[in-house]
C-alpha positions as a Python dict, from the first residue, in 0.01 Angstrom:
ca = {
    (1, 'M'): (0, 0, 0),
    (2, 'L'): (-93, -297, -277),
    (3, 'K'): (228, -542, -129),
    (4, 'N'): (72, -470, 204),
    (5, 'A'): (-267, -632, 47),
    (6, 'I'): (-157, -931, -109),
    (7, 'Q'): (52, -994, 245),
    (8, 'A'): (-273, -952, 439),
    (9, 'V'): (-476, -1192, 165),
    (10, 'A'): (-207, -1472, 130),
    (11, 'K'): (-162, -1425, 548),
    (12, 'L'): (-547, -1479, 581),
    (13, 'S'): (-547, -1826, 418),
    (14, 'G'): (-240, -1975, 561),
    (15, 'Y'): (63, -1837, 284),
    (16, 'Q'): (303, -1623, 308),
    (17, 'I'): (500, -1454, 20),
    (18, 'T'): (846, -1393, 64),
    (19, 'K'): (1111, -1204, -183),
    (20, 'L'): (1374, -1449, -333),
    (21, 'A'): (1752, -1339, -285),
    (22, 'E'): (1872, -1278, -644),
    (23, 'Q'): (2138, -1524, -750),
    (24, 'S'): (2444, -1460, -1038),
    (25, 'H'): (2433, -1724, -1344),
    (26, 'Q'): (2766, -1851, -1232),
    (27, 'S'): (2608, -2002, -873),
    (28, 'Y'): (2225, -2112, -1011),
    (29, 'Q'): (2129, -2445, -854),
    (30, 'P'): (1805, -2571, -925),
    (31, 'L'): (1582, -2479, -602),
    (32, 'E'): (1232, -2657, -538),
    (33, 'L'): (1061, -2345, -427),
    (34, 'P'): (676, -2306, -297),
    (35, 'F'): (467, -2132, -552),
    (36, 'I'): (108, -1974, -474),
    (37, 'D'): (-174, -2223, -580),
    (38, 'L'): (-415, -1938, -698),
    (39, 'L'): (-719, -2158, -688),
    (40, 'D'): (-630, -2295, -320),
    (41, 'L'): (-611, -1893, -243),
    (42, 'I'): (-973, -1773, -390),
    (43, 'I'): (-1162, -2116, -209),
    (44, 'R'): (-1006, -2037, 96),
    (45, 'D'): (-1091, -1705, 83),
    (46, 'Y'): (-1437, -1755, -15),
    (47, 'Q'): (-1525, -1997, 225),
    (48, 'R'): (-1386, -1767, 509),
    (49, 'R'): (-1641, -1524, 377),
    (50, 'H'): (-1931, -1799, 282),
    (51, 'G'): (-1883, -2095, 473),
    (52, 'E'): (-2000, -2435, 263),
    (53, 'L'): (-1899, -2474, -67),
    (54, 'F'): (-2057, -2669, -326),
    (55, 'F'): (-1897, -2797, -642),
    (56, 'V'): (-1926, -2946, -971),
    (57, 'Q'): (-1627, -3119, -1122),
    (58, 'I'): (-1631, -3243, -1534),
    (59, 'G'): (-1343, -3411, -1637),
    (60, 'A'): (-1268, -3550, -1259),
    (61, 'H'): (-1022, -3849, -1399),
    (62, 'D'): (-915, -4041, -1121),
    (63, 'G'): (-956, -3762, -843),
    (64, 'S'): (-588, -3791, -738),
    (65, 'S'): (-320, -3726, -1040),
    (66, 'A'): (-286, -3363, -1102),
    (67, 'D'): (-637, -3276, -901),
    (68, 'P'): (-645, -2885, -842),
    (69, 'I'): (-903, -2931, -569),
    (70, 'R'): (-850, -3302, -392),
    (71, 'A'): (-675, -3145, -129),
    (72, 'L'): (-947, -2934, -36),
    (73, 'V'): (-1202, -3132, -56),
    (74, 'Q'): (-1049, -3381, 184),
    (75, 'E'): (-952, -3162, 397),
    (76, 'H'): (-1299, -2920, 426),
    (77, 'H'): (-1546, -3234, 329),
    (78, 'F'): (-1710, -3023, 50),
    (79, 'S'): (-2031, -3165, -103),
    (80, 'G'): (-2020, -3138, -491),
    (81, 'I'): (-2039, -3413, -750),
    (82, 'L'): (-1754, -3524, -981),
    (83, 'V'): (-1827, -3595, -1362),
    (84, 'E'): (-1575, -3886, -1560),
    (85, 'P'): (-1629, -4060, -1853),
    (86, 'Q'): (-1373, -4346, -1865),
    (87, 'P'): (-1484, -4628, -1675),
    (88, 'Q'): (-1116, -4710, -1536),
    (89, 'A'): (-1049, -4373, -1376),
    (90, 'F'): (-1421, -4333, -1289),
    (91, 'K'): (-1364, -4683, -1050),
    (92, 'T'): (-1039, -4523, -924),
    (93, 'L'): (-1203, -4186, -862),
    (94, 'L'): (-1445, -4349, -652),
    (95, 'E'): (-1183, -4585, -481),
    (96, 'N'): (-1012, -4211, -407),
    (97, 'Y'): (-1352, -4081, -290),
    (98, 'R'): (-1463, -4340, -40),
    (99, 'H'): (-1460, -4171, 272),
    (100, 'E'): (-1634, -3889, 137),
    (101, 'P'): (-1975, -4023, 150),
    (102, 'Q'): (-2076, -3656, 96),
    (103, 'L'): (-2037, -3661, -264),
    (104, 'Q'): (-2178, -3764, -597),
    (105, 'F'): (-2064, -3905, -906),
    (106, 'E'): (-2144, -3928, -1277),
    (107, 'N'): (-1989, -4174, -1484),
    (108, 'A'): (-2138, -3965, -1815),
    (109, 'V'): (-1960, -3734, -2101),
    (110, 'I'): (-2098, -3374, -2096),
    (111, 'S'): (-2216, -3353, -2453),
    (112, 'D'): (-2415, -3099, -2643),
    (113, 'R'): (-2704, -3360, -2623),
    (114, 'D'): (-2825, -3661, -2410),
    (115, 'G'): (-2828, -3997, -2530),
    (116, 'V'): (-2508, -4205, -2596),
    (117, 'A'): (-2130, -4004, -2714),
    (118, 'T'): (-1780, -4208, -2843),
    (119, 'L'): (-1537, -4088, -2662),
    (120, 'Y'): (-1216, -4133, -2751),
    (121, 'A'): (-921, -4249, -2529),
    (122, 'V'): (-564, -4391, -2469),
    (123, 'K'): (-556, -4751, -2476),
    (124, 'E'): (-526, -4835, -2120),
    (125, 'G'): (-232, -5117, -2000),
    (126, 'V'): (28, -4995, -2213),
    (127, 'A'): (370, -4980, -1948),
    (128, 'D'): (575, -4625, -1896),
    (129, 'L'): (308, -4427, -2048),
    (130, 'P'): (300, -4062, -1824),
    (131, 'F'): (-50, -4013, -1656),
    (132, 'W'): (-124, -3743, -1880),
    (133, 'L'): (-201, -3964, -2127),
    (134, 'S'): (-427, -4168, -1941),
    (135, 'Q'): (-618, -3800, -1912),
    (136, 'S'): (-604, -3718, -2265),
    (137, 'A'): (-972, -3833, -2387),
    (138, 'S'): (-1208, -3621, -2591),
    (139, 'L'): (-1527, -3636, -2800),
    (140, 'D'): (-1278, -3560, -3079),
    (141, 'R'): (-1027, -3792, -3213),
    (142, 'T'): (-805, -3531, -3348),
    (143, 'V'): (-719, -3409, -3028),
    (144, 'V'): (-629, -3756, -2862),
    (145, 'R'): (-401, -3840, -3190),
    (146, 'N'): (-213, -3508, -3130),
    (147, 'A'): (-143, -3567, -2764),
    (148, 'L'): (-24, -3906, -2896),
    (149, 'H'): (176, -3723, -3177),
    (150, 'Y'): (318, -3499, -2886),
    (151, 'W'): (466, -3729, -2672),
    (152, 'R'): (601, -4004, -2939),
    (153, 'Y'): (774, -3733, -3117),
    (154, 'A'): (848, -3423, -2938),
    (155, 'K'): (895, -3606, -2555),
    (156, 'Q'): (1057, -3941, -2753),
    (157, 'L'): (808, -4124, -2579),
    (158, 'K'): (943, -4528, -2682),
    (159, 'A'): (694, -4676, -2531),
    (160, 'L'): (412, -4550, -2825),
    (161, 'P'): (443, -4670, -3193),
    (162, 'D'): (501, -4535, -3449),
    (163, 'D'): (106, -4633, -3510),
    (164, 'L'): (-39, -4373, -3286),
    (165, 'D'): (-385, -4482, -3430),
    (166, 'S'): (-358, -4851, -3304),
    (167, 'M'): (-320, -4634, -2929),
    (168, 'I'): (-707, -4492, -2942),
    (169, 'Q'): (-987, -4670, -2826),
    (170, 'E'): (-1349, -4587, -2870),
    (171, 'I'): (-1596, -4588, -2565),
    (172, 'Q'): (-1938, -4547, -2638),
    (173, 'L'): (-2105, -4406, -2271),
    (174, 'P'): (-2388, -4184, -2153),
    (175, 'A'): (-2396, -3812, -2267),
    (176, 'L'): (-2577, -3540, -2044),
    (177, 'T'): (-2591, -3190, -2142),
    (178, 'V'): (-2536, -2935, -1843),
    (179, 'S'): (-2852, -2881, -1793),
    (180, 'T'): (-2947, -3250, -1778),
    (181, 'L'): (-2694, -3269, -1544),
    (182, 'L'): (-2783, -3006, -1324),
    (183, 'A'): (-3160, -3118, -1327),
    (184, 'K'): (-3047, -3508, -1240),
    (185, 'H'): (-2866, -3389, -873),
    (186, 'Q'): (-3122, -3119, -849),
    (187, 'I'): (-2807, -2873, -815),
    (188, 'Q'): (-2976, -2494, -734),
    (189, 'K'): (-2635, -2369, -641),
    (190, 'V'): (-2280, -2394, -743),
    (191, 'D'): (-1994, -2221, -562),
    (192, 'L'): (-1729, -2393, -755),
    (193, 'L'): (-1707, -2506, -1118),
    (194, 'V'): (-1391, -2681, -1289),
    (195, 'I'): (-1386, -2809, -1626),
    (196, 'D'): (-1080, -2998, -1733),
    (197, 'T'): (-1195, -3173, -2072),
    (198, 'M'): (-911, -3149, -2310),
    (199, 'G'): (-1033, -2867, -2516),
    (200, 'F'): (-1449, -2911, -2486),
    (201, 'D'): (-1433, -2647, -2197),
    (202, 'F'): (-1553, -2374, -2394),
    (203, 'Q'): (-1844, -2568, -2496),
    (204, 'I'): (-1921, -2656, -2194),
    (205, 'L'): (-1932, -2305, -2074),
    (206, 'K'): (-2124, -2182, -2390),
    (207, 'M'): (-2417, -2494, -2276),
    (208, 'F'): (-2401, -2354, -1901),
    (209, 'P'): (-2732, -2196, -1764),
    (210, 'F'): (-2578, -1868, -1641),
    (211, 'Q'): (-2959, -1764, -1643),
    (212, 'Q'): (-3058, -1959, -1443),
    (213, 'L'): (-2716, -2016, -1178),
    (214, 'K'): (-2373, -1865, -1169),
    (215, 'P'): (-2079, -2080, -1032),
    (216, 'A'): (-1882, -1781, -788),
    (217, 'I'): (-1572, -1962, -923),
    (218, 'I'): (-1479, -2114, -1287),
    (219, 'Q'): (-1129, -2275, -1317),
    (220, 'F'): (-1121, -2405, -1684),
    (221, 'E'): (-798, -2499, -1900),
    (222, 'H'): (-782, -2243, -2219),
    (223, 'N'): (-446, -2380, -2361),
    (224, 'L'): (-580, -2618, -2554),
    (225, 'L'): (-856, -2369, -2730),
    (226, 'S'): (-759, -2136, -3031),
    (227, 'P'): (-652, -1794, -2965),
    (228, 'V'): (-997, -1710, -3120),
    (229, 'D'): (-1169, -1931, -2896),
    (230, 'Q'): (-996, -1801, -2604),
    (231, 'Q'): (-1070, -1484, -2659),
    (232, 'A'): (-1468, -1574, -2703),
    (233, 'C'): (-1431, -1724, -2359),
    (234, 'F'): (-1329, -1476, -2202),
    (235, 'Q'): (-1589, -1267, -2345),
    (236, 'L'): (-1856, -1470, -2266),
    (237, 'L'): (-1730, -1506, -1881),
    (238, 'A'): (-1702, -1140, -1845),
    (239, 'N'): (-1990, -1025, -2035),
    (240, 'Q'): (-2144, -1250, -1688),
    (241, 'G'): (-1970, -1009, -1451),
    (242, 'Y'): (-1714, -1254, -1381),
    (243, 'S'): (-1298, -1130, -1348),
    (244, 'L'): (-1036, -1325, -1505),
    (245, 'A'): (-687, -1431, -1386),
    (246, 'K'): (-474, -1614, -1623),
    (247, 'F'): (-201, -1850, -1546),
    (248, 'T'): (-30, -2124, -1713),
    (249, 'V'): (-273, -2383, -1900),
    (250, 'D'): (-562, -2261, -1662),
    (251, 'T'): (-783, -1978, -1594),
    (252, 'I'): (-1004, -1886, -1314),
    (253, 'A'): (-1285, -1673, -1363),
    (254, 'Y'): (-1427, -1526, -1018),
    (255, 'L'): (-1734, -1381, -1010),
    (256, 'H'): (-1778, -985, -894),
    (257, 'G'): (-1408, -979, -821),
    (258, 'T'): (-1165, -682, -839),
    (259, 'T'): (-1111, -606, -1188),
    (260, 'R'): (-828, -466, -1393),
    (261, 'H'): (-928, -401, -1718),
    (262, 'W'): (-703, -534, -2011),
    (263, 'T'): (-732, -493, -2422),
    (264, 'V'): (-727, -799, -2640),
    (265, 'G'): (-328, -761, -2717),
    (266, 'Q'): (-234, -756, -2382),
    (267, 'W'): (-337, -1103, -2301),
}
């Protein structure tokens, strides 16, 4: 029964779930396999039942590189606000969405106070760097340095110098709180909240005014949170009525979703 129910939900959203034939180790060949995009599945199901969808994306980067919602925005022309602090990425973001006039954009840092903040980012203009590094911007310099250290020494990326600090630039940018962002754009309802801010995701969720409005769907990156902060973040959302789906580096929180209870040790 459970298998049939899952198949039915997937079919409604354009997916087909099939069982892969088992292979022996001797005959193993690398395969390019289709994997279900859980956020895509949830959004399509939500839209089918509710129609219009308004989103807020904090940490939108260039609107293309590993972006979890770009294809859906272009397909359904969702309305929303995209927030990106890095000036060059923001310019590319505007260009990538030039055919979506319903969108609004904010070139600012989301912080715990309004004003000006220092953003630490990887220096631009260096050849042969993976696009992941251009997304490694943070209000915490240590976060950026750790990303550089990983790529230089764990991944042996020779394009990075031994002097990692020379690769970090400081950018002074306008800073807004979540409440100021929502008030500035007169946001009354958020169906989807997407956060990708290099470890600042929990801080943003703690600032979010859930007492005024609750996004139906939230996706955020949990892998840069400490185990203690992960559990605190999950508990915060659970207390607000969300059900959680944790996968790879991200977590999806779905308001009033079907819930299976897990103990802390099972995460």
